N, C-alpha and C positions, 0 to 999 in steps of 0.2 A: 186130554192133556191134563197132567197133574203138576201143579206148581209145588216145589219143595222149598220149605223154609228151614232155617237153622236157628239155633239159639241167638246168634249174633245178627241174623238178617233182619230181625225186627227193628234194629237200630239203624239200618242202612237208609241213607238219604237218597240213594239212586233209584231210578225207576227200572228195576230188573229183578229177576228171581235168581237165587243162588244155583238152582238147578230146575230143569223141567223134564218130566218123564212123558214120553209119547210112545205108546206101544211098548216094545221091549228095549227102547233106547233111553238113555239119560244124557242130557246135554248140560254140562257143568260150566257155569260162567267162570270167567277168569278169576283165579285164586291168587290173591296177593299174599306175601309172606307175613301176614299179621297174626300175632299170637293172641287169639281172642280170649284165651284163658286168663290172661293178665291185662286185658283191655286192648284198645286199638294201638298197639305198639309193634314196631318192627323189631326183630331179634337183634341183640347186640352182635357186632361182628360184621362180616361182609357177605359176599355173594354165596359162600358155602352155607352159612346159617339161614340165609333168606331162601335159598333153594330148598333146603330140607323142610323149612316151615311151610312154604307154598305147597310142596308135595304132601305134607301131612294134612294140610287143609283139604286138598283134593281127595286124599284117601278117606278122610272123615265124611265128606259129603257123599262119596261113592258108597260107603258102607251104609249111610243113612238111607240111601236110595235102593238098597238091596243089590248093589253091585260091588266090585272091588277092582283093584289095580290090574289084575290079570284079565279083566274083561274090557279094558280100555281099547278102543279101536283107533282113536286118533287124538293127538294133542297138538295144541298150538302154544308155543313158548315165546313170550315177549321179553326181550332184554334191551336196556338202553345202551349197552356197549358190547359189541361183538367179541371183544377180548375176554368177556366172561364165559364164552361158549365152552372152552375145554373143561373148566371146572363144573359148569352146569351139566355138561354131557356125562361127566364121570359120576356125579351124584344121581342124575337121572337114571343111568345104567344100573347103579346099585339099587335104587328104588324098584325098578321094574324087573331086575334079574334077567332071566332068559326070555321073558315076554318083550316083544319089540313092536309096540303099536306104531302106526304111521305117525309122522311128526313133521311140523313146520316150525322153523325158528324164524322169528321176525325181529330184526334189529329195529329199535324204535327210539323215539325221544324219551323224555322224562315220563316215568310212570306215576300213577297216583300215589300220594304220600311219599314220593321220592323212593319208591321201592326199586329194587334191582332186578326183579323178575315178576312175571305174572303167567300163570298156566291155566289154560282151559282144556276141556276134554269132552269126548263123546265116548260112551261106553254102553254095553248091552247089559240087560238084566235077565237072569235065568228065571 
């Protein structure tokens, strides 16, 4: 098992790894829509911008692990309000294109930092 860290993971106060590689699979922890390039801030705007940022963070970690979005097998998407789902689904479909990994959507209560979305994934590595 290989624990993967990222430039921003060293600052995390939580007891977790951003990703773990085991064999030819990578397990990516939930990605919040934090723009780490400008610090621990959520993007201005609403669910659209936050969804794009969370997917960007997921994509960045996948690439660091030697994988990519076309190799994602499963995602779990957490949102605090199910009314966000149509917008999230549209942006998610744009991100993945023709690739359709299995997916679970989980309506939940408040997410950390009052984020509007969190996305975790399992992908394979070639």
